C-alpha positions as a Markdown table, in Angstrom:
| # | Residue | x | y | z |
|---|---|---|---|---|
| 1 | Met | 66.4 | -79.8 | 66.2 |
| 2 | Thr | 69.0 | -80.8 | 63.6 |
| 3 | Lys | 71.6 | -78.1 | 62.8 |
| 4 | Leu | 71.1 | -76.7 | 59.3 |
| 5 | Thr | 73.9 | -75.4 | 57.1 |
| 6 | Glu | 73.7 | -71.9 | 55.7 |
| 7 | Gly | 72.9 | -73.4 | 52.3 |
| 8 | Gln | 70.0 | -75.3 | 53.8 |
| 9 | Met | 68.7 | -72.2 | 55.5 |
| 10 | Leu | 68.7 | -70.2 | 52.3 |
| 11 | Ala | 67.0 | -73.0 | 50.5 |
| 12 | Ala | 64.4 | -73.2 | 53.3 |
| 13 | Cys | 63.8 | -69.4 | 52.8 |
| 14 | Arg | 63.2 | -70.0 | 49.0 |
| 15 | Ser | 60.7 | -72.7 | 49.9 |
| 16 | Met | 59.0 | -70.5 | 52.6 |
| 17 | Lys | 58.6 | -67.6 | 50.2 |
| 18 | Ser | 56.3 | -69.8 | 48.1 |
| 19 | Gly | 54.3 | -70.8 | 51.1 |
| 20 | Gly | 52.0 | -68.8 | 53.3 |
| 21 | Ser | 52.5 | -65.1 | 54.0 |
| 22 | Phe | 53.8 | -65.6 | 57.5 |
| 23 | Ala | 56.5 | -68.0 | 56.4 |
| 24 | Ala | 57.3 | -65.7 | 53.5 |
| 25 | His | 57.8 | -62.7 | 55.8 |
| 26 | Ile | 60.1 | -64.7 | 58.1 |
| 27 | Ala | 62.1 | -65.8 | 55.0 |
| 28 | Asp | 62.4 | -62.1 | 53.9 |
| 29 | Ala | 63.5 | -61.1 | 57.3 |
| 30 | Tyr | 66.1 | -63.9 | 57.4 |
| 31 | Thr | 67.6 | -62.9 | 54.0 |
| 32 | His | 67.9 | -59.3 | 55.0 |
| 33 | Ala | 69.1 | -59.7 | 58.5 |
| 34 | Asp | 72.6 | -59.5 | 59.9 |
| 35 | Ser | 74.1 | -62.7 | 61.4 |
| 36 | Gly | 73.0 | -61.9 | 64.9 |
| 37 | Asn | 69.4 | -61.3 | 63.9 |
| 38 | Arg | 69.5 | -64.4 | 61.7 |
| 39 | Leu | 70.4 | -66.5 | 64.7 |
| 40 | Arg | 67.5 | -64.9 | 66.6 |
| 41 | Leu | 65.1 | -65.8 | 63.8 |
| 42 | Val | 66.3 | -69.4 | 63.6 |
| 43 | Thr | 66.1 | -69.7 | 67.4 |
| 44 | Ala | 62.5 | -68.4 | 67.4 |
| 45 | Phe | 61.3 | -70.1 | 64.3 |
| 46 | Gly | 63.5 | -73.2 | 64.1 |
| 47 | Asp | 60.7 | -75.6 | 63.4 |
| 48 | Leu | 59.5 | -73.5 | 60.5 |
| 49 | Phe | 63.0 | -73.5 | 58.9 |
| 50 | Gln | 63.4 | -77.3 | 59.7 |
| 51 | Arg | 60.2 | -78.1 | 57.9 |
| 52 | His | 61.2 | -76.2 | 54.7 |
| 53 | Ala | 64.9 | -77.2 | 54.6 |
| 54 | Pro | 66.1 | -79.6 | 51.9 |
| 55 | Ala | 67.6 | -82.9 | 53.1 |
| 56 | Val | 71.0 | -81.9 | 51.8 |
| 57 | Asp | 72.9 | -78.7 | 51.5 |
| 58 | Pro | 72.2 | -77.3 | 48.1 |
| 59 | Ser | 75.5 | -75.4 | 48.0 |
| 60 | Glu | 77.3 | -78.8 | 47.8 |
| 61 | Pro | 78.3 | -79.6 | 44.2 |
| 62 | Glu | 75.6 | -81.5 | 42.4 |
| 63 | Pro | 76.6 | -84.8 | 40.7 |
| 64 | Ala | 76.9 | -84.6 | 37.0 |
| 65 | Pro | 74.7 | -87.0 | 35.0 |
| 66 | Pro | 76.4 | -90.3 | 34.4 |
| 67 | Ala | 77.9 | -91.0 | 30.9 |
| 68 | Gly | 75.3 | -92.4 | 28.6 |
| 69 | Thr | 72.4 | -90.4 | 30.1 |
| 70 | Lys | 69.5 | -89.8 | 27.8 |
| 71 | Pro | 66.9 | -87.1 | 28.0 |
| 72 | Ser | 64.3 | -89.7 | 29.0 |
| 73 | Asp | 66.4 | -90.5 | 32.1 |
| 74 | Tyr | 65.3 | -87.1 | 33.5 |
| 75 | Val | 62.2 | -88.8 | 35.1 |
| 76 | Ala | 61.7 | -86.1 | 37.7 |
| 77 | Ile | 61.2 | -83.5 | 35.0 |
| 78 | Arg | 58.6 | -85.7 | 33.3 |
| 79 | Leu | 56.8 | -86.4 | 36.6 |
| 80 | Trp | 56.9 | -82.7 | 37.7 |
| 81 | Gly | 55.6 | -81.6 | 34.3 |
| 82 | Gln | 52.8 | -84.2 | 34.3 |
| 83 | Asn | 51.8 | -82.9 | 37.8 |
| 84 | Leu | 51.5 | -79.4 | 36.2 |
| 85 | His | 49.6 | -80.8 | 33.2 |
| 86 | Ser | 52.4 | -79.6 | 30.8 |
| 87 | Phe | 52.4 | -80.7 | 27.2 |
| 88 | Asn | 54.6 | -83.7 | 26.4 |
| 89 | Ser | 56.5 | -81.6 | 23.8 |
| 90 | Tyr | 57.4 | -79.1 | 26.6 |
| 91 | Ile | 58.4 | -81.8 | 29.0 |
| 92 | Glu | 60.7 | -83.4 | 26.4 |
| 93 | Ala | 62.2 | -80.1 | 25.5 |
| 94 | Glu | 63.0 | -79.5 | 29.2 |
| 95 | Gln | 64.5 | -83.0 | 29.5 |
| 96 | Ala | 66.7 | -82.3 | 26.5 |
| 97 | Lys | 67.7 | -78.9 | 27.9 |
| 98 | Ala | 68.6 | -80.6 | 31.2 |
| 99 | Leu | 70.9 | -83.1 | 29.5 |
| 100 | Lys | 72.5 | -80.4 | 27.3 |
| 101 | Ser | 73.3 | -78.2 | 30.4 |
| 102 | Gly | 74.6 | -81.2 | 32.5 |
| 103 | Ala | 71.9 | -80.9 | 35.1 |
| 104 | Pro | 71.7 | -83.6 | 37.8 |
| 105 | Val | 69.4 | -86.5 | 36.8 |
| 106 | Asp | 66.9 | -85.5 | 39.6 |
| 107 | Ala | 66.5 | -82.0 | 38.2 |
| 108 | Leu | 62.9 | -80.6 | 38.3 |
| 109 | Phe | 63.1 | -77.2 | 36.6 |
| 110 | Glu | 65.5 | -74.4 | 35.7 |
| 111 | Arg | 65.3 | -70.8 | 36.7 |
| 112 | Gly | 68.0 | -68.3 | 35.9 |
| 113 | Gly | 70.5 | -70.9 | 35.0 |
| 114 | Val | 70.0 | -72.8 | 38.3 |
| 115 | Trp | 68.4 | -76.3 | 38.3 |
| 116 | Thr | 66.2 | -77.1 | 41.2 |
| 117 | Thr | 66.4 | -80.8 | 42.1 |
| 118 | Val | 64.3 | -83.3 | 44.1 |
| 119 | Arg | 67.0 | -83.0 | 46.8 |
| 120 | Asp | 66.2 | -79.3 | 47.1 |
| 121 | Leu | 62.7 | -80.0 | 48.2 |
| 122 | His | 62.0 | -80.0 | 51.9 |
| 123 | Ala | 62.0 | -83.4 | 53.6 |
| 124 | Gly | 58.2 | -83.7 | 53.8 |
| 125 | His | 57.4 | -82.6 | 50.3 |
| 126 | Asp | 54.9 | -85.0 | 48.7 |
| 127 | Phe | 56.8 | -85.1 | 45.4 |
| 128 | Arg | 59.7 | -86.9 | 47.1 |
| 129 | Asp | 57.5 | -90.0 | 47.7 |
| 130 | Gln | 55.9 | -89.8 | 44.3 |
| 131 | Tyr | 59.4 | -89.6 | 42.6 |
| 132 | Lys | 60.7 | -92.5 | 44.7 |
| 133 | Ala | 57.6 | -94.6 | 43.8 |
| 134 | Arg | 58.2 | -93.9 | 40.1 |
| 135 | Leu | 61.9 | -94.9 | 40.3 |
| 136 | Glu | 60.9 | -98.1 | 42.0 |
| 137 | Phe | 58.3 | -98.8 | 39.3 |
| 138 | Ile | 60.9 | -98.2 | 36.6 |
| 139 | Ala | 63.4 | -100.5 | 38.3 |
| 140 | Ala | 60.8 | -103.2 | 38.7 |
| 141 | Thr | 59.8 | -102.9 | 35.1 |
| 142 | Lys | 63.4 | -103.2 | 33.9 |
| 143 | Arg | 63.9 | -106.4 | 36.1 |
| 144 | Leu | 60.8 | -108.0 | 34.5 |
| 145 | Ala | 62.0 | -107.2 | 31.0 |
């Protein structure tokens, strides 16, 4: 099992809370436990944490959008919104909000002033492949133009 950072563990807990009730209870126990009991939970349920952990530590500083970034460059927000059947006007407003707030280009949504990014999703999340395929399509389209 790969050693996870504290940031990855807490991100895994956030992901687990949106999953099944068993995983949500383990996540609640982890967030309320002292360090010794946290270690016991990770030892007992390491595979569960590993499955829900993001690929990178979310506590690491996120890269700022490059100079010249446009709202339409927030492809992940558009794709995430389309998956949720959001109106285009809502998606475009979220993309503009992301740019204005300096969110990373792989931002998905914002809650409480914190942007969740594609990197925050656990390694096996289906959206990661969907996002990668969309970026590859966009790159191929630009090469043809």
